[in-house]
N, C-alpha and C positions, 0 to 999 in steps of 0.2 A: 515406841519412842524411848529414847534413852537420855538420861540426864546425868551429866558428870560435872562435878564442881572442880575447877582447876584454878591455879594461880597463874596469872599472865606473866610473861617475862617482862621485867621492868626495863631491861636494856633497850628495848625498842622505843620506850617512852622517855628515856633519859635526856635526850637532846630537844625535846619538844616544848614549845611554849603554848600555853592555853590562851586563846583569844576569844573575846566576846564579839559575836556578829551583830550585836544590838538586840535588845529585848530579852536576851537569855540570862541576864544576871540574876533575876528572881528565881528562875528555874535552877540555875547552878547553885545558888545559895540553898535551895531546898534539898538538892542532892547532897551537898556537903553536910547539911544538918543530919540527913539520914545516915551518913557515913559514921556518925557518932565518934568524933574525935580524930578522924584521919585528916592529916594535913593537906593531902592532895586529892583532887577529884579526877580520877582516871577516866571517867566517862567523858568529861569535857576534853581531856587531853587526847583521847582516842578519836573523838569526833573532830577535833581540830587538825588531825594528821592529814597529810596528803594521801590520796587514794592508794598509792603503791605501799606506803608504810602501814596504813590501816589494814590493807589486805594481808600484809606480813603478820600483823598482830593476830588476825583471825586465823591465818594458817597455823601459827604457833599454838593457838588455843585448840584448834581441831586436832592437830597432831599430838599435843599433850593429853588429849582425851583418848588417845589410842585409836583414832579413826584414820582411815586411808584418805590422803589428799596430797597431791604433789604440788599443787599451786591453786591459790584462790584467784579465780579469774574475774569475779565480779562480787561486789558487796553493796547492799543497799539497806539503809535504815528503814525499818518497817514500824508499824504501830507497836507501842509498848505492850509487853506481855506481863501481866501482874505488876504493873507500874515500874517495870524494869526496861531500860533502853535496850532495844533488840535490833540486830542486823541479820539479814539473810545473806550468808556467804556461799557462793557457788564454786565448787572445785572444778578442775579440768575435766573430770569424768561426768560433769553435769549434775552431780548430786549436791543438793543444797542442805546446809546445816544452819540452824538458828543459833546465834551467839548472843546471849544476854549478858550485858556488862554491868557489874556492880561498881559503885563509887570507890570502893577500896581496892579495885584492880582484879578482883576475882571474876571469873566468867563461868557461865553455865552453857554447855554446848548441848543442843537438842538435835538429834540426828535420826533420820529414818533408817539408818544402816544398823543392822544387828551384828554384833561381833562374833 
């Protein structure tokens, strides 16, 4: 497995508004505290995105990691890995990648594909 730290493209998040779905305020505050001084919580913003835009964020993360993916067809949030919010993003070729999102906008892509 391979881990690559990348910075997410902020353009996809620029027009997004974070919304609290109820009960999440305490969790969001904890994430913001962990972010140590960052004004924005990108985990909350990515979570609040419509599915197609969220898939675009994961696509960009996977491609920026140098991995092959033409389209993210499905993404689902899974159990946190090492206390980091994690999604399983599946590309058009059926290969799934784990995308761990940090509050500061950085992502770690874990892939079964070797380069």
